[in-house]
NULO-252359 format. One record per residue (C-alpha): residue number from 1; residue in three letters; x negated, y negated, z negated. Coordinates in steps of 0.02 Angstrom, whole numbers, plus 50000, padded with zeros to 5 digits. Example, Ala and Ser with C-alpha at 12.3 -4.5 7.8 and 13.67 -1.06 7.14 Angstrom:
<i 1; aa Ala; X 49385; Y 50225; Z 49610>
<i 2; aa Ser; X 49316; Y 50053; Z 49643>
// end
This chain:
<i 1; aa Unk; X 49966; Y 51231; Z 51173>
<i 2; aa Unk; X 50026; Y 51135; Z 51350>
<i 3; aa Unk; X 49846; Y 51104; Z 51370>
<i 4; aa Unk; X 49791; Y 51306; Z 51369>
<i 5; aa Unk; X 49952; Y 51364; Z 51454>
<i 6; aa Unk; X 49892; Y 51228; Z 51604>
<i 7; aa Unk; X 49682; Y 51294; Z 51580>
<i 8; aa Unk; X 49753; Y 51481; Z 51604>
<i 9; aa Unk; X 49864; Y 51454; Z 51743>
<i 10; aa Unk; X 49731; Y 51366; Z 51836>
<i 11; aa Unk; X 49619; Y 51501; Z 51792>
<i 12; aa Unk; X 49725; Y 51640; Z 51846>
<i 13; aa Unk; X 49776; Y 51564; Z 52011>
<i 14; aa Unk; X 49585; Y 51502; Z 52055>
<i 15; aa Unk; X 49535; Y 51706; Z 52028>
<i 16; aa Unk; X 49690; Y 51782; Z 52137>
<i 17; aa Unk; X 49672; Y 51654; Z 52264>
<i 18; aa Unk; X 49489; Y 51652; Z 52282>
<i 19; aa Unk; X 49397; Y 51759; Z 52425>
<i 20; aa Unk; X 49421; Y 51870; Z 52508>
<i 21; aa Unk; X 49614; Y 51859; Z 52471>
<i 22; aa Unk; X 49590; Y 51662; Z 52505>
<i 23; aa Unk; X 49549; Y 51651; Z 52690>
<i 24; aa Unk; X 49491; Y 51501; Z 52765>
<i 25; aa Unk; X 49543; Y 51567; Z 52943>
<i 26; aa Unk; X 49647; Y 51444; Z 53045>
<i 27; aa Unk; X 49801; Y 51548; Z 53017>
<i 28; aa Unk; X 49937; Y 51481; Z 52937>
<i 29; aa Unk; X 49932; Y 51612; Z 52803>
<i 30; aa Unk; X 49733; Y 51560; Z 52768>
<i 31; aa Unk; X 49771; Y 51382; Z 52752>
<i 32; aa Unk; X 49920; Y 51425; Z 52631>
<i 33; aa Unk; X 49808; Y 51514; Z 52524>
<i 34; aa Unk; X 49670; Y 51396; Z 52521>
<i 35; aa Unk; X 49790; Y 51271; Z 52489>
<i 36; aa Unk; X 49832; Y 51380; Z 52327>
<i 37; aa Unk; X 49654; Y 51385; Z 52287>
<i 38; aa Unk; X 49633; Y 51199; Z 52271>
<i 39; aa Unk; X 49795; Y 51177; Z 52185>
<i 40; aa Unk; X 49728; Y 51313; Z 52051>
<i 41; aa Unk; X 49571; Y 51229; Z 52054>
<i 42; aa Unk; X 49644; Y 51058; Z 52015>
<i 43; aa Unk; X 49754; Y 51124; Z 51873>
<i 44; aa Unk; X 49607; Y 51216; Z 51816>
<i 45; aa Unk; X 49519; Y 51036; Z 51806>
<i 46; aa Unk; X 49680; Y 50962; Z 51730>
<i 47; aa Unk; X 49677; Y 51083; Z 51574>
<i 48; aa Unk; X 49499; Y 51040; Z 51554>
<i 49; aa Unk; X 49540; Y 50865; Z 51546>
<i 50; aa Unk; X 49693; Y 50873; Z 51424>
<i 51; aa Unk; X 49578; Y 51022; Z 51297>
<i 52; aa Unk; X 49413; Y 50892; Z 51307>
<i 53; aa Unk; X 49439; Y 50719; Z 51252>
<i 54; aa Unk; X 49334; Y 50576; Z 51316>
<i 55; aa Unk; X 49194; Y 50542; Z 51201>
<i 56; aa Unk; X 49244; Y 50403; Z 51089>
<i 57; aa Unk; X 49231; Y 50354; Z 50919>
<i 58; aa Unk; X 49266; Y 50514; Z 50798>
<i 59; aa Unk; X 49287; Y 50619; Z 50959>
<i 60; aa Unk; X 49235; Y 50808; Z 50935>
<i 61; aa Unk; X 49238; Y 50947; Z 51053>
<i 62; aa Unk; X 49311; Y 51106; Z 50988>
<i 63; aa Unk; X 49335; Y 51030; Z 50818>
<i 64; aa Unk; X 49478; Y 50887; Z 50742>
<i 65; aa Unk; X 49407; Y 50779; Z 50610>
<i 66; aa Unk; X 49506; Y 50745; Z 50472>
<i 67; aa Unk; X 49463; Y 50558; Z 50479>
<i 68; aa Unk; X 49393; Y 50427; Z 50622>
<i 69; aa Unk; X 49298; Y 50280; Z 50558>
<i 70; aa Unk; X 49353; Y 50104; Z 50605>
<i 71; aa Unk; X 49258; Y 49974; Z 50645>
<i 72; aa Unk; X 49267; Y 49903; Z 50463>
<i 73; aa Unk; X 49192; Y 50043; Z 50393>
<i 74; aa Unk; X 49376; Y 50107; Z 50328>
<i 75; aa Unk; X 49432; Y 50304; Z 50364>
<i 76; aa Unk; X 49593; Y 50318; Z 50447>
<i 77; aa Unk; X 49668; Y 50487; Z 50419>
<i 78; aa Unk; X 49667; Y 50581; Z 50600>
<i 79; aa Unk; X 49860; Y 50629; Z 50591>
<i 80; aa Unk; X 49987; Y 50508; Z 50526>
<i 81; aa Unk; X 50178; Y 50509; Z 50496>
<i 82; aa Unk; X 50261; Y 50390; Z 50621>
<i 83; aa Unk; X 50442; Y 50322; Z 50540>
<i 84; aa Unk; X 50521; Y 50249; Z 50691>
<i 85; aa Unk; X 50714; Y 50284; Z 50687>
<i 86; aa Unk; X 50717; Y 50363; Z 50520>
<i 87; aa Unk; X 50832; Y 50253; Z 50399>
<i 88; aa Unk; X 50971; Y 50294; Z 50279>
<i 89; aa Unk; X 50866; Y 50416; Z 50174>
<i 90; aa Unk; X 50777; Y 50493; Z 50302>
<i 91; aa Unk; X 50623; Y 50391; Z 50287>
<i 92; aa Unk; X 50605; Y 50410; Z 50110>
<i 93; aa Unk; X 50635; Y 50601; Z 50134>
<i 94; aa Unk; X 50523; Y 50615; Z 50261>
<i 95; aa Unk; X 50367; Y 50515; Z 50169>
<i 96; aa Unk; X 50397; Y 50613; Z 50015>
<i 97; aa Unk; X 50399; Y 50785; Z 50094>
<i 98; aa Unk; X 50240; Y 50739; Z 50214>
<i 99; aa Unk; X 50143; Y 50675; Z 50048>
<i 100; aa Unk; X 50171; Y 50843; Z 49972>
<i 101; aa Unk; X 50109; Y 50951; Z 50115>
<i 102; aa Unk; X 49942; Y 50842; Z 50125>
<i 103; aa Unk; X 49994; Y 50699; Z 50250>
<i 104; aa Unk; X 49886; Y 50532; Z 50206>
<i 105; aa Unk; X 49936; Y 50410; Z 50321>
<i 106; aa Unk; X 50117; Y 50310; Z 50343>
<i 107; aa Unk; X 50158; Y 50218; Z 50474>
<i 108; aa Unk; X 50295; Y 50113; Z 50489>
<i 109; aa Unk; X 50359; Y 49910; Z 50556>
<i 110; aa Unk; X 50459; Y 49777; Z 50491>
<i 111; aa Unk; X 50565; Y 49810; Z 50649>
<i 112; aa Unk; X 50582; Y 49986; Z 50593>
<i 113; aa Unk; X 50694; Y 49916; Z 50433>
<i 114; aa Unk; X 50633; Y 50052; Z 50328>
<i 115; aa Unk; X 50489; Y 49974; Z 50246>
<i 116; aa Unk; X 50601; Y 49948; Z 50095>
<i 117; aa Unk; X 50647; Y 50129; Z 50090>
<i 118; aa Unk; X 50459; Y 50192; Z 50096>
<i 119; aa Unk; X 50425; Y 50074; Z 49974>
<i 120; aa Unk; X 50533; Y 50164; Z 49849>
<i 121; aa Unk; X 50414; Y 50317; Z 49872>
<i 122; aa Unk; X 50255; Y 50222; Z 49871>
<i 123; aa Unk; X 50304; Y 50125; Z 49719>
<i 124; aa Unk; X 50259; Y 50279; Z 49609>
<i 125; aa Unk; X 50159; Y 50394; Z 49707>
<i 126; aa Unk; X 50106; Y 50512; Z 49550>
<i 127; aa Unk; X 50274; Y 50572; Z 49536>
<i 128; aa Unk; X 50278; Y 50629; Z 49720>
<i 129; aa Unk; X 50092; Y 50701; Z 49700>
<i 130; aa Unk; X 50028; Y 50715; Z 49514>
<i 131; aa Unk; X 49854; Y 50617; Z 49506>
<i 132; aa Unk; X 49893; Y 50522; Z 49691>
<i 133; aa Unk; X 49821; Y 50346; Z 49677>
<i 134; aa Unk; X 49870; Y 50198; Z 49816>
<i 135; aa Unk; X 49698; Y 50220; Z 49862>
<i 136; aa Unk; X 49724; Y 50391; Z 49907>
<i 137; aa Unk; X 49845; Y 50341; Z 50056>
<i 138; aa Unk; X 49825; Y 50251; Z 50220>
<i 139; aa Unk; X 49972; Y 50121; Z 50247>
<i 140; aa Unk; X 49999; Y 50050; Z 50434>
<i 141; aa Unk; X 50141; Y 49928; Z 50467>
<i 142; aa Unk; X 50168; Y 49793; Z 50613>
<i 143; aa Unk; X 50198; Y 49630; Z 50632>
<i 144; aa Unk; X 50379; Y 49591; Z 50720>
<i 145; aa Unk; X 50382; Y 49492; Z 50892>
<i 146; aa Unk; X 50465; Y 49347; Z 50814>
<i 147; aa Unk; X 50334; Y 49312; Z 50689>
<i 148; aa Unk; X 50196; Y 49285; Z 50820>
<i 149; aa Unk; X 50189; Y 49092; Z 50770>
<i 150; aa Unk; X 50024; Y 49050; Z 50660>
<i 151; aa Unk; X 50150; Y 48968; Z 50514>
<i 152; aa Unk; X 50240; Y 49137; Z 50517>
<i 153; aa Unk; X 50121; Y 49280; Z 50504>
<i 154; aa Unk; X 50077; Y 49282; Z 50335>
<i 155; aa Unk; X 50232; Y 49237; Z 50273>
<i 156; aa Unk; X 50298; Y 49403; Z 50364>
<i 157; aa Unk; X 50161; Y 49500; Z 50284>
<i 158; aa Unk; X 50212; Y 49448; Z 50131>
<i 159; aa Unk; X 50391; Y 49529; Z 50163>
<i 160; aa Unk; X 50321; Y 49699; Z 50215>
<i 161; aa Unk; X 50207; Y 49704; Z 50061>
<i 162; aa Unk; X 50353; Y 49657; Z 49952>
<i 163; aa Unk; X 50471; Y 49798; Z 50025>
<i 164; aa Unk; X 50333; Y 49938; Z 50039>
<i 165; aa Unk; X 50285; Y 49889; Z 49845>
<i 166; aa Unk; X 50105; Y 49890; Z 49884>
<i 167; aa Unk; X 49964; Y 49731; Z 49871>
<i 168; aa Unk; X 49887; Y 49755; Z 50026>
<i 169; aa Unk; X 49906; Y 49875; Z 50182>
<i 170; aa Unk; X 49750; Y 49975; Z 50277>
<i 171; aa Unk; X 49798; Y 49923; Z 50443>
<i 172; aa Unk; X 49925; Y 49775; Z 50515>
<i 173; aa Unk; X 49958; Y 49778; Z 50696>
<i 174; aa Unk; X 50024; Y 49660; Z 50804>
<i 175; aa Unk; X 50175; Y 49756; Z 50860>
<i 176; aa Unk; X 50186; Y 49714; Z 51050>
<i 177; aa Unk; X 50105; Y 49603; Z 51154>
<i 178; aa Unk; X 50242; Y 49483; Z 51191>
<i 179; aa Unk; X 50340; Y 49364; Z 51056>
<i 180; aa Unk; X 50507; Y 49321; Z 51037>
<i 181; aa Unk; X 50627; Y 49169; Z 50965>
<i 182; aa Unk; X 50640; Y 49177; Z 50767>
<i 183; aa Unk; X 50835; Y 49227; Z 50802>
<i 184; aa Unk; X 50817; Y 49348; Z 50931>
<i 185; aa Unk; X 50910; Y 49508; Z 50905>
<i 186; aa Unk; X 50764; Y 49658; Z 50928>
<i 187; aa Unk; X 50906; Y 49782; Z 50985>
<i 188; aa Unk; X 50992; Y 49656; Z 51097>
<i 189; aa Unk; X 50837; Y 49568; Z 51202>
<i 190; aa Unk; X 50865; Y 49462; Z 51338>
<i 191; aa Unk; X 50739; Y 49354; Z 51463>
<i 192; aa Unk; X 50808; Y 49202; Z 51369>
<i 193; aa Unk; X 50718; Y 49258; Z 51201>
<i 194; aa Unk; X 50547; Y 49282; Z 51249>
<i 195; aa Unk; X 50450; Y 49137; Z 51218>
<i 196; aa Unk; X 50259; Y 49090; Z 51260>
<i 197; aa Unk; X 50145; Y 49100; Z 51112>
<i 198; aa Unk; X 49953; Y 49122; Z 51147>
<i 199; aa Unk; X 49874; Y 49276; Z 51101>
<i 200; aa Unk; X 49730; Y 49170; Z 51011>
<i 201; aa Unk; X 49864; Y 49095; Z 50904>
<i 202; aa Unk; X 49930; Y 49245; Z 50841>
<i 203; aa Unk; X 49771; Y 49346; Z 50821>
<i 204; aa Unk; X 49686; Y 49194; Z 50744>
<i 205; aa Unk; X 49812; Y 49211; Z 50595>
<i 206; aa Unk; X 49790; Y 49398; Z 50593>
<i 207; aa Unk; X 49587; Y 49352; Z 50574>
<i 208; aa Unk; X 49639; Y 49241; Z 50419>
<i 209; aa Unk; X 49754; Y 49396; Z 50364>
<i 210; aa Unk; X 49603; Y 49503; Z 50360>
<i 211; aa Unk; X 49481; Y 49390; Z 50272>
<i 212; aa Unk; X 49607; Y 49367; Z 50125>
<i 213; aa Unk; X 49586; Y 49558; Z 50113>
<i 214; aa Unk; X 49787; Y 49583; Z 50116>
<i 215; aa Unk; X 49763; Y 49684; Z 50267>
<i 216; aa Unk; X 49611; Y 49766; Z 50253>
<i 217; aa Unk; X 49605; Y 49806; Z 50432>
<i 218; aa Unk; X 49683; Y 49715; Z 50600>
<i 219; aa Unk; X 49728; Y 49786; Z 50768>
<i 220; aa Unk; X 49853; Y 49780; Z 50894>
<i 221; aa Unk; X 49990; Y 49909; Z 50968>
<i 222; aa Unk; X 50061; Y 49941; Z 51159>
<i 223; aa Unk; X 49923; Y 49834; Z 51229>
<i 224; aa Unk; X 49874; Y 49881; Z 51403>
<i 225; aa Unk; X 49712; Y 49868; Z 51476>
<i 226; aa Unk; X 49711; Y 49679; Z 51547>
<i 227; aa Unk; X 49790; Y 49605; Z 51377>
<i 228; aa Unk; X 49670; Y 49702; Z 51268>
<i 229; aa Unk; X 49541; Y 49615; Z 51379>
<i 230; aa Unk; X 49618; Y 49467; Z 51354>
<i 231; aa Unk; X 49608; Y 49469; Z 51180>
<i 232; aa Unk; X 49440; Y 49538; Z 51152>
<i 233; aa Unk; X 49382; Y 49378; Z 51243>
<i 234; aa Unk; X 49453; Y 49253; Z 51116>
<i 235; aa Unk; X 49429; Y 49365; Z 50953>
<i 236; aa Unk; X 49307; Y 49338; Z 50818>
<i 237; aa Unk; X 49376; Y 49504; Z 50735>
<i 238; aa Unk; X 49371; Y 49635; Z 50865>
<i 239; aa Unk; X 49539; Y 49734; Z 50836>
<i 240; aa Unk; X 49515; Y 49908; Z 50751>
<i 241; aa Unk; X 49640; Y 49994; Z 50831>
<i 242; aa Unk; X 49753; Y 49991; Z 50989>
<i 243; aa Unk; X 49896; Y 50114; Z 50940>
<i 244; aa Unk; X 49983; Y 50166; Z 51119>
<i 245; aa Unk; X 50096; Y 50290; Z 51173>
<i 246; aa Unk; X 49995; Y 50444; Z 51229>
<i 247; aa Unk; X 50047; Y 50625; Z 51270>
<i 248; aa Unk; X 50031; Y 50750; Z 51433>
<i 249; aa Unk; X 50167; Y 50636; Z 51526>
<i 250; aa Unk; X 50074; Y 50455; Z 51502>
<i 251; aa Unk; X 49889; Y 50513; Z 51479>
<i 252; aa Unk; X 49812; Y 50334; Z 51456>
<i 253; aa Unk; X 49668; Y 50396; Z 51547>
<i 254; aa Unk; X 49585; Y 50218; Z 51579>
<i 255; aa Unk; X 49634; Y 50142; Z 51423>
<i 256; aa Unk; X 49565; Y 50296; Z 51355>
<i 257; aa Unk; X 49413; Y 50285; Z 51418>
<i 258; aa Unk; X 49372; Y 50082; Z 51400>
<i 259; aa Unk; X 49406; Y 50126; Z 51225>
<i 260; aa Unk; X 49303; Y 50267; Z 51213>
<i 261; aa Unk; X 49166; Y 50201; Z 51314>
<i 262; aa Unk; X 49169; Y 50040; Z 51187>
<i 263; aa Unk; X 49180; Y 50128; Z 51029>
<i 264; aa Unk; X 49238; Y 49955; Z 50952>
<i 265; aa Unk; X 49433; Y 49997; Z 50982>
<i 266; aa Unk; X 49497; Y 50157; Z 50912>
<i 267; aa Unk; X 49639; Y 50222; Z 51016>
<i 268; aa Unk; X 49779; Y 50277; Z 50903>
<i 269; aa Unk; X 49910; Y 50393; Z 50992>
<i 270; aa Unk; X 50089; Y 50380; Z 50938>
<i 271; aa Unk; X 50240; Y 50512; Z 51017>
<i 272; aa Unk; X 50417; Y 50529; Z 50985>
<i 273; aa Unk; X 50419; Y 50709; Z 50956>
<i 274; aa Unk; X 50625; Y 50705; Z 50907>
<i 275; aa Unk; X 50682; Y 50785; Z 51088>
<i 276; aa Unk; X 50843; Y 50739; Z 51175>
<i 277; aa Unk; X 50934; Y 50584; Z 51114>
<i 278; aa Unk; X 51118; Y 50636; Z 51069>
<i 279; aa Unk; X 51259; Y 50582; Z 51158>
<i 280; aa Unk; X 51288; Y 50405; Z 51130>
<i 281; aa Unk; X 51126; Y 50356; Z 51043>
<i 282; aa Unk; X 51044; Y 50205; Z 51134>
<i 283; aa Unk; X 50879; Y 50231; Z 51167>
<i 284; aa Unk; X 50731; Y 50117; Z 51122>
<i 285; aa Unk; X 50724; Y 49935; Z 51177>
<i 286; aa Unk; X 50554; Y 49899; Z 51262>
<i 287; aa Unk; X 50510; Y 49702; Z 51303>
<i 288; aa Unk; X 50450; Y 49674; Z 51483>
<i 289; aa Unk; X 50277; Y 49672; Z 51516>
<i 290; aa Unk; X 50171; Y 49547; Z 51486>
<i 291; aa Unk; X 50127; Y 49439; Z 51628>
// end
């Protein structure tokens, strides 16, 4: 809706300010009209950029695919249910309702604290949707920052599998490109909580999980361009996904173009649509950027 509003506004303003109404004379009014016309054209181009994505893996103009194909050959549903901040019964209720209305992709993370709740739904899918099987659902979860050491990665996935009550996940992501101490409180991180774990170490452990089949695909989340390029330089298994925040206020144009051009890493998008936080509710705790 936002894309089309911007597009229509640009077209309307361009038509209203086009010659002869938009004079290129040296008068102040002529310069003002010319500036308005330029603004209209800029808005038109912005609208087109928002409506027509960069060509990439699965992009289609005028049609939204139901699935995208990962570099593993697996199909990931184009739309998934994110469960960040959903707890205390909300996550289970949301997943149950989503499955009933047709969602086939559920996204969670160890740090969300709701894997066990979601697992109570995944344990008996046929009770939610008659005839539904585990292989009909795409499940994504993520590795916590405190589990980046090579000896911790496999154990972290095993804990997630137990909580989710599944034998494998379809996609396992490194949640953030930075590491913390094992005993760090993710809700109250300080600079002293961050430690240096090489990307090659955590990704090597992720690759080992991929080869076991416990994670049918592996990827990353919230990785900026330079960190993703650093990872690609050492990866033997190319990440299937880079899940990032993406919406009209954060277009990720450079990252979108890079991933679209390579067609190897799918740029998955997340965006919180819950609106303004209630008074007194803390916002998300974001780690500092990796240097």
